N, CA, C and O atoms as a GROMACS GRO file, in nm:
protein
  388
    1MET      N    1   0.096  -0.093   0.001
    1MET     CA    2  -0.010  -0.017   0.020
    1MET      C    3   0.081   0.082  -0.014
    1MET      O    4   0.195   0.042   0.010
    2SER      N    5   0.078   0.246  -0.081
    2SER     CA    6   0.136   0.311  -0.083
    2SER      C    7   0.097   0.424   0.032
    2SER      O    8  -0.004   0.433   0.102
    3PHE      N    9   0.221   0.511   0.024
    3PHE     CA   10   0.198   0.591   0.159
    3PHE      C   11   0.077   0.712   0.171
    3PHE      O   12   0.042   0.776   0.270
    4SER      N   13   0.025   0.716   0.026
    4SER     CA   14  -0.076   0.802   0.027
    4SER      C   15  -0.196   0.746   0.072
    4SER      O   16  -0.278   0.814   0.134
    5LYS      N   17  -0.213   0.611   0.043
    5LYS     CA   18  -0.359   0.554   0.086
    5LYS      C   19  -0.323   0.540   0.240
    5LYS      O   20  -0.421   0.526   0.314
    6ASP      N   21  -0.192   0.541   0.302
    6ASP     CA   22  -0.193   0.479   0.440
    6ASP      C   23  -0.258   0.641   0.514
    6ASP      O   24  -0.343   0.647   0.603
    7ALA      N   25  -0.184   0.770   0.441
    7ALA     CA   26  -0.215   0.895   0.505
    7ALA      C   27  -0.384   0.912   0.497
    7ALA      O   28  -0.447   0.977   0.580
    8ASP      N   29  -0.441   0.848   0.389
    8ASP     CA   30  -0.569   0.907   0.370
    8ASP      C   31  -0.641   0.785   0.481
    8ASP      O   32  -0.722   0.826   0.563
    9ARG      N   33  -0.620   0.692   0.479
    9ARG     CA   34  -0.689   0.592   0.581
    9ARG      C   35  -0.681   0.644   0.706
    9ARG      O   36  -0.782   0.632   0.774
   10ARG      N   37  -0.579   0.704   0.758
   10ARG     CA   38  -0.526   0.759   0.890
   10ARG      C   39  -0.638   0.878   0.912
   10ARG      O   40  -0.710   0.896   1.010
   11ARG      N   41  -0.631   0.933   0.821
   11ARG     CA   42  -0.715   1.064   0.818
   11ARG      C   43  -0.851   1.024   0.808
   11ARG      O   44  -0.921   1.110   0.862
   12ILE      N   45  -0.914   0.937   0.765
   12ILE     CA   46  -1.048   0.906   0.791
   12ILE      C   47  -1.099   0.831   0.919
   12ILE      O   48  -1.200   0.853   0.986
   13GLU      N   49  -1.004   0.739   0.932
   13GLU     CA   50  -1.033   0.709   1.081
   13GLU      C   51  -0.991   0.846   1.182
   13GLU      O   52  -1.026   0.837   1.300
   14THR      N   53  -0.938   0.936   1.150
   14THR     CA   54  -0.920   1.011   1.251
   14THR      C   55  -1.073   1.112   1.266
   14THR      O   56  -1.120   1.148   1.374
   15PHE      N   57  -1.122   1.139   1.155
   15PHE     CA   58  -1.257   1.229   1.135
   15PHE      C   59  -1.341   1.099   1.218
   15PHE      O   60  -1.380   1.140   1.328
   16LYS      N   61  -1.377   0.961   1.194
   16LYS     CA   62  -1.448   0.896   1.252
   16LYS      C   63  -1.422   0.900   1.386
   16LYS      O   64  -1.523   0.933   1.450
   17LEU      N   65  -1.316   0.876   1.461
   17LEU     CA   66  -1.291   0.903   1.578
   17LEU      C   67  -1.339   1.025   1.649
   17LEU      O   68  -1.382   1.029   1.764
   18ASP      N   69  -1.322   1.141   1.549
   18ASP     CA   70  -1.351   1.282   1.623
   18ASP      C   71  -1.521   1.276   1.622
   18ASP      O   72  -1.578   1.340   1.712
   19GLY      N   73  -1.580   1.224   1.554
   19GLY     CA   74  -1.720   1.194   1.530
   19GLY      C   75  -1.781   1.123   1.652
   19GLY      O   76  -1.872   1.168   1.722
   20ASP      N   77  -1.698   0.973   1.671
   20ASP     CA   78  -1.720   0.914   1.789
   20ASP      C   79  -1.746   1.024   1.919
   20ASP      O   80  -1.853   1.036   1.979
   21LEU      N   81  -1.627   1.098   1.945
   21LEU     CA   82  -1.609   1.180   2.032
   21LEU      C   83  -1.708   1.302   2.086
   21LEU      O   84  -1.738   1.354   2.194
   22ARG      N   85  -1.735   1.315   1.958
   22ARG     CA   86  -1.852   1.426   1.964
   22ARG      C   87  -1.999   1.352   2.005
   22ARG      O   88  -2.087   1.401   2.076
   23ASP      N   89  -1.999   1.222   1.940
   23ASP     CA   90  -2.110   1.184   1.998
   23ASP      C   91  -2.130   1.152   2.168
   23ASP      O   92  -2.233   1.179   2.230
   24VAL      N   93  -2.008   1.088   2.226
   24VAL     CA   94  -1.989   1.056   2.359
   24VAL      C   95  -2.032   1.199   2.418
   24VAL      O   96  -2.137   1.215   2.480
   25TYR      N   97  -1.941   1.297   2.393
   25TYR     CA   98  -1.955   1.424   2.468
   25TYR      C   99  -2.112   1.463   2.471
   25TYR      O  100  -2.160   1.495   2.580
   26VAL      N  101  -2.195   1.461   2.355
   26VAL     CA  102  -2.335   1.523   2.394
   26VAL      C  103  -2.403   1.417   2.474
   26VAL      O  104  -2.479   1.456   2.563
   27GLU      N  105  -2.384   1.263   2.454
   27GLU     CA  106  -2.427   1.187   2.557
   27GLU      C  107  -2.395   1.210   2.713
   27GLU      O  108  -2.472   1.193   2.807
   28LEU      N  109  -2.266   1.252   2.718
   28LEU     CA  110  -2.191   1.252   2.889
   28LEU      C  111  -2.295   1.411   2.905
   28LEU      O  112  -2.364   1.424   3.006
   29LEU      N  113  -2.295   1.486   2.832
   29LEU     CA  114  -2.363   1.611   2.885
   29LEU      C  115  -2.501   1.589   2.938
   29LEU      O  116  -2.554   1.640   3.036
   30SER      N  117  -2.561   1.480   2.832
   30SER     CA  118  -2.710   1.454   2.910
   30SER      C  119  -2.700   1.386   3.038
   30SER      O  120  -2.782   1.408   3.127
   31ALA      N  121  -2.567   1.271   3.056
   31ALA     CA  122  -2.605   1.204   3.150
   31ALA      C  123  -2.563   1.318   3.306
   31ALA      O  124  -2.610   1.307   3.419
   32GLN      N  125  -2.475   1.408   3.260
   32GLN     CA  126  -2.450   1.512   3.342
   32GLN      C  127  -2.604   1.605   3.423
   32GLN      O  128  -2.646   1.633   3.536
   33CYS      N  129  -2.635   1.619   3.310
   33CYS     CA  130  -2.782   1.698   3.337
   33CYS      C  131  -2.882   1.624   3.403
   33CYS      O  132  -2.978   1.682   3.453
   34ALA      N  133  -2.867   1.478   3.409
   34ALA     CA  134  -2.939   1.376   3.466
   34ALA      C  135  -2.898   1.368   3.619
   34ALA      O  136  -2.970   1.375   3.718
   35VAL      N  137  -2.793   1.357   3.612
   35VAL     CA  138  -2.723   1.352   3.779
   35VAL      C  139  -2.756   1.490   3.844
   35VAL      O  140  -2.807   1.486   3.956
   36GLU      N  141  -2.733   1.620   3.784
   36GLU     CA  142  -2.730   1.725   3.824
   36GLU      C  143  -2.906   1.764   3.870
   36GLU      O  144  -2.936   1.862   3.937
   37ARG      N  145  -2.984   1.682   3.828
   37ARG     CA  146  -3.128   1.712   3.841
   37ARG      C  147  -3.160   1.619   3.974
   37ARG      O  148  -3.233   1.657   4.065
   38LEU      N  149  -3.099   1.499   3.970
   38LEU     CA  150  -3.112   1.400   4.098
   38LEU      C  151  -3.030   1.472   4.204
   38LEU      O  152  -3.082   1.457   4.315
   39ARG      N  153  -2.939   1.533   4.208
   39ARG     CA  154  -2.857   1.612   4.299
   39ARG      C  155  -2.921   1.692   4.346
   39ARG      O  156  -2.909   1.709   4.467
   40LEU      N  157  -3.018   1.777   4.268
   40LEU     CA  158  -3.076   1.895   4.335
   40LEU      C  159  -3.202   1.845   4.386
   40LEU      O  160  -3.264   1.924   4.458
   41ARG      N  161  -3.246   1.750   4.368
   41ARG     CA  162  -3.391   1.686   4.415
   41ARG      C  163  -3.374   1.615   4.571
   41ARG      O  164  -3.451   1.624   4.666
   42TYR      N  165  -3.237   1.539   4.559
   42TYR     CA  166  -3.212   1.406   4.674
   42TYR      C  167  -3.079   1.462   4.721
   42TYR      O  168  -3.001   1.537   4.661
   43LEU      N  169  -3.070   1.406   4.848
   43LEU     CA  170  -2.930   1.423   4.908
   43LEU      C  171  -2.883   1.320   4.864
   43LEU      O  172  -2.954   1.244   4.798
   44ALA      N  173  -2.723   1.287   4.893
   44ALA     CA  174  -2.694   1.156   4.846
   44ALA      C  175  -2.721   1.043   4.946
   44ALA      O  176  -2.704   0.925   4.915
   45GLU      N  177  -2.765   1.086   5.074
   45GLU     CA  178  -2.800   0.989   5.189
   45GLU      C  179  -2.934   0.963   5.144
   45GLU      O  180  -2.981   0.856   5.184
   46GLU      N  181  -2.993   1.018   5.086
   46GLU     CA  182  -3.172   0.946   5.056
   46GLU      C  183  -3.158   0.890   4.935
   46GLU      O  184  -3.246   0.817   4.889
   47VAL      N  185  -3.032   0.920   4.862
   47VAL     CA  186  -3.041   0.767   4.730
   47VAL      C  187  -2.983   0.670   4.795
   47VAL      O  188  -3.047   0.566   4.782
   48ALA      N  189  -2.872   0.657   4.871
   48ALA     CA  190  -2.823   0.551   4.946
   48ALA      C  191  -2.925   0.484   5.029
   48ALA      O  192  -2.937   0.362   5.015
   49ALA      N  193  -2.994   0.540   5.105
   49ALA     CA  194  -3.093   0.452   5.161
   49ALA      C  195  -3.209   0.430   5.088
   49ALA      O  196  -3.240   0.311   5.097
   50HIS      N  197  -3.300   0.504   5.008
   50HIS     CA  198  -3.401   0.495   4.997
   50HIS      C  199  -3.370   0.423   4.830
   50HIS      O  200  -3.436   0.322   4.804
   51GLY      N  201  -3.300   0.460   4.753
   51GLY     CA  202  -3.294   0.418   4.616
   51GLY      C  203  -3.295   0.294   4.567
   51GLY      O  204  -3.257   0.217   4.656
   52SER      N  205  -3.325   0.226   4.449
   52SER     CA  206  -3.308   0.095   4.429
   52SER      C  207  -3.144   0.035   4.456
   52SER      O  208  -3.046   0.078   4.396
   53SER      N  209  -3.142  -0.034   4.523
   53SER     CA  210  -3.018  -0.084   4.555
   53SER      C  211  -2.914  -0.142   4.438
   53SER      O  212  -2.791  -0.134   4.431
   54PHE      N  213  -3.032  -0.217   4.332
   54PHE     CA  214  -2.976  -0.234   4.196
   54PHE      C  215  -2.916  -0.144   4.100
   54PHE      O  216  -2.812  -0.154   4.036
   55MET      N  217  -3.022  -0.033   4.106
   55MET     CA  218  -3.003   0.088   4.016
   55MET      C  219  -2.896   0.175   4.098
   55MET      O  220  -2.841   0.239   4.008
   56VAL      N  221  -2.850   0.204   4.191
   56VAL     CA  222  -2.764   0.282   4.258
   56VAL      C  223  -2.650   0.204   4.232
   56VAL      O  224  -2.559   0.282   4.203
   57ALA      N  225  -2.614   0.100   4.227
   57ALA     CA  226  -2.510   0.005   4.205
   57ALA      C  227  -2.461   0.001   4.063
   57ALA      O  228  -2.343   0.027   4.040
   58ARG      N  229  -2.543  -0.030   3.966
   58ARG     CA  230  -2.536   0.006   3.838
   58ARG      C  231  -2.477   0.132   3.815
   58ARG      O  232  -2.362   0.131   3.772
   59SER      N  233  -2.543   0.260   3.838
   59SER     CA  234  -2.542   0.364   3.831
   59SER      C  235  -2.393   0.394   3.867
   59SER      O  236  -2.329   0.456   3.782
   60ILE      N  237  -2.333   0.359   3.976
   60ILE     CA  238  -2.210   0.400   4.037
   60ILE      C  239  -2.109   0.308   3.927
   60ILE      O  240  -2.013   0.368   3.878
   61SER      N  241  -2.130   0.167   3.890
   61SER     CA  242  -2.049   0.100   3.832
   61SER      C  243  -2.021   0.166   3.666
   61SER      O  244  -1.912   0.162   3.609
   62ALA      N  245  -2.142   0.222   3.611
   62ALA     CA  246  -2.110   0.294   3.527
   62ALA      C  247  -2.036   0.408   3.519
   62ALA      O  248  -1.947   0.422   3.436
   63ALA      N  249  -2.075   0.510   3.621
   63ALA     CA  250  -1.983   0.586   3.646
   63ALA      C  251  -1.839   0.582   3.658
   63ALA      O  252  -1.754   0.664   3.624
   64GLN      N  253  -1.829   0.454   3.720
   64GLN     CA  254  -1.670   0.453   3.779
   64GLN      C  255  -1.621   0.373   3.625
   64GLN      O  256  -1.517   0.417   3.576
   65ALA      N  257  -1.669   0.297   3.573
   65ALA     CA  258  -1.604   0.280   3.416
   65ALA      C  259  -1.584   0.408   3.318
   65ALA      O  260  -1.485   0.425   3.247
   66ILE      N  261  -1.679   0.481   3.325
   66ILE     CA  262  -1.660   0.616   3.265
   66ILE      C  263  -1.543   0.686   3.290
   66ILE      O  264  -1.474   0.736   3.201
   67CYS      N  265  -1.516   0.694   3.417
   67CYS     CA  266  -1.398   0.769   3.500
   67CYS      C  267  -1.270   0.723   3.453
   67CYS      O  268  -1.180   0.779   3.391
   68GLU      N  269  -1.287   0.592   3.505
   68GLU     CA  270  -1.129   0.495   3.440
   68GLU      C  271  -1.110   0.487   3.323
   68GLU      O  272  -0.993   0.464   3.293
   69PHE      N  273  -1.201   0.501   3.214
   69PHE     CA  274  -1.174   0.504   3.082
   69PHE      C  275  -1.118   0.640   3.048
   69PHE      O  276  -1.023   0.633   2.969
   70PHE      N  277  -1.150   0.757   3.085
   70PHE     CA  278  -1.146   0.879   3.064
   70PHE      C  279  -1.011   0.947   3.155
   70PHE      O  280  -0.941   1.037   3.107
   71SER      N  281  -0.994   0.903   3.256
   71SER     CA  282  -0.874   0.898   3.315
   71SER      C  283  -0.703   0.833   3.284
   71SER      O  284  -0.586   0.866   3.304
   72SER      N  285  -0.792   0.708   3.214
   72SER     CA  286  -0.652   0.664   3.141
   72SER      C  287  -0.634   0.714   2.987
   72SER      O  288  -0.537   0.676   2.922
   73ILE      N  289  -0.748   0.813   2.923
   73ILE     CA  290  -0.692   0.865   2.839
   73ILE      C  291  -0.610   0.988   2.864
   73ILE      O  292  -0.517   1.022   2.791
   74HIS      N  293  -0.658   1.068   2.998
   74HIS     CA  294  -0.634   1.184   3.019
   74HIS      C  295  -0.461   1.157   3.083
   74HIS      O  296  -0.381   1.251   3.084
   75LYS      N  297  -0.432   1.056   3.120
   75LYS     CA  298  -0.254   1.018   3.155
   75LYS      C  299  -0.177   1.016   3.038
   75LYS      O  300  -0.054   1.019   3.035
   76SER      N  301  -0.264   1.010   2.929
   76SER     CA  302  -0.149   0.937   2.802
   76SER      C  303  -0.161   1.095   2.726
   76SER      O  304  -0.069   1.126   2.649
   77LEU      N  305  -0.254   1.175   2.745
   77LEU     CA  306  -0.228   1.309   2.669
   77LEU      C  307  -0.120   1.372   2.665
   77LEU      O  308  -0.071   1.392   2.776
   78PRO      N  309  -0.047   1.423   2.556
   78PRO     CA  310   0.077   1.518   2.588
   78PRO      C  311   0.035   1.677   2.674
   78PRO      O  312  -0.068   1.741   2.657
   79THR      N  313   0.118   1.701   2.742
   79THR     CA  314   0.103   1.835   2.836
   79THR      C  315   0.039   1.917   2.748
   79THR      O  316   0.097   1.936   2.641
   80GLN      N  317  -0.075   1.977   2.768
   80GLN     CA  318  -0.134   2.100   2.711
   80GLN      C  319  -0.168   2.212   2.778
   80GLN      O  320  -0.195   2.190   2.897
   81ALA      N  321  -0.176   2.319   2.746
   81ALA     CA  322  -0.228   2.428   2.825
   81ALA      C  323  -0.418   2.398   2.778
   81ALA      O  324  -0.437   2.352   2.666
   82GLY      N  325  -0.496   2.417   2.835
   82GLY     CA  326  -0.631   2.425   2.798
   82GLY      C  327  -0.676   2.278   2.829
   82GLY      O  328  -0.790   2.241   2.799
   83VAL      N  329  -0.574   2.184   2.899
   83VAL     CA  330  -0.627   2.030   2.914
   83VAL      C  331  -0.654   2.056   3.078
   83VAL      O  332  -0.553   2.078   3.145
   84PRO      N  333  -0.771   2.055   3.141
   84PRO     CA  334  -0.798   2.061   3.260
   84PRO      C  335  -0.720   1.957   3.341
   84PRO      O  336  -0.703   1.841   3.303
   85PRO      N  337  -0.672   2.010   3.464
   85PRO     CA  338  -0.584   1.871   3.519
   85PRO      C  339  -0.701   1.794   3.582
   85PRO      O  340  -0.812   1.834   3.618
   86ALA      N  341  -0.642   1.659   3.585
   86ALA     CA  342  -0.738   1.552   3.672
   86ALA      C  343  -0.799   1.581   3.794
   86ALA      O  344  -0.722   1.628   3.877
   87LYS      N  345  -0.896   1.569   3.822
   87LYS     CA  346  -0.945   1.578   3.989
   87LYS      C  347  -0.931   1.438   4.028
   87LYS      O  348  -0.950   1.330   3.971
   88ASN      N  349  -0.878   1.485   4.177
   88ASN     CA  350  -0.812   1.384   4.274
   88ASN      C  351  -0.983   1.331   4.311
   88ASN      O  352  -1.083   1.403   4.304
   89GLY      N  353  -0.978   1.160   4.359
   89GLY     CA  354  -1.134   1.172   4.370
   89GLY      C  355  -1.180   1.085   4.279
   89GLY      O  356  -1.108   1.074   4.179
   90GLY      N  357  -1.287   1.013   4.282
   90GLY     CA  358  -1.396   0.961   4.144
   90GLY      C  359  -1.541   1.026   4.175
   90GLY      O  360  -1.578   1.113   4.254
   91PRO      N  361  -1.599   0.958   4.094
   91PRO     CA  362  -1.716   0.993   4.059
   91PRO      C  363  -1.802   1.031   4.189
   91PRO      O  364  -1.793   0.941   4.272
   92GLY      N  365  -1.886   1.143   4.235
   92GLY     CA  366  -1.944   1.127   4.367
   92GLY      C  367  -1.868   1.190   4.438
   92GLY      O  368  -1.919   1.208   4.549
   93GLN      N  369  -1.750   1.242   4.426
   93GLN     CA  370  -1.652   1.320   4.526
   93GLN      C  371  -1.707   1.489   4.530
   93GLN      O  372  -1.680   1.570   4.619
   94GLU      N  373  -1.782   1.510   4.419
   94GLU     CA  374  -1.824   1.660   4.415
   94GLU      C  375  -1.953   1.679   4.466
   94GLU      O  376  -2.044   1.598   4.451
   95LYS      N  377  -1.962   1.802   4.534
   95LYS     CA  378  -2.126   1.832   4.546
   95LYS      C  379  -2.206   1.746   4.634
   95LYS      O  380  -2.328   1.762   4.636
   96GLY      N  381  -2.144   1.648   4.714
   96GLY     CA  382  -2.203   1.576   4.802
   96GLY      C  383  -2.258   1.445   4.762
   96GLY      O  384  -2.329   1.374   4.833
   97LEU      N  385  -2.217   1.417   4.636
   97LEU     CA  386  -2.255   1.284   4.556
   97LEU      C  387  -2.143   1.176   4.633
   97LEU      O  388  -2.139   1.058   4.600
   0.00000   0.00000   0.00000
């Protein structure tokens, strides 16, 4: 395969990756809004005490998986201005969750 075809293939894959990242970003914003609505309606203690233990556990598991994946990406990023530093702590450490 020629250099030009390899470069074209990489460029196409980069466009696909960027599109997938945009889709994920929109879905994460939606999830963030849903969490904020929950946080504004209930205290963390109320969710823990009265929420379905199955749904609480599944939600925590999903949040941890997302956090771990993006943390691994963050660690691999070249140092750049404009990339916010990683926060200490995991999901639920902010705003009383």
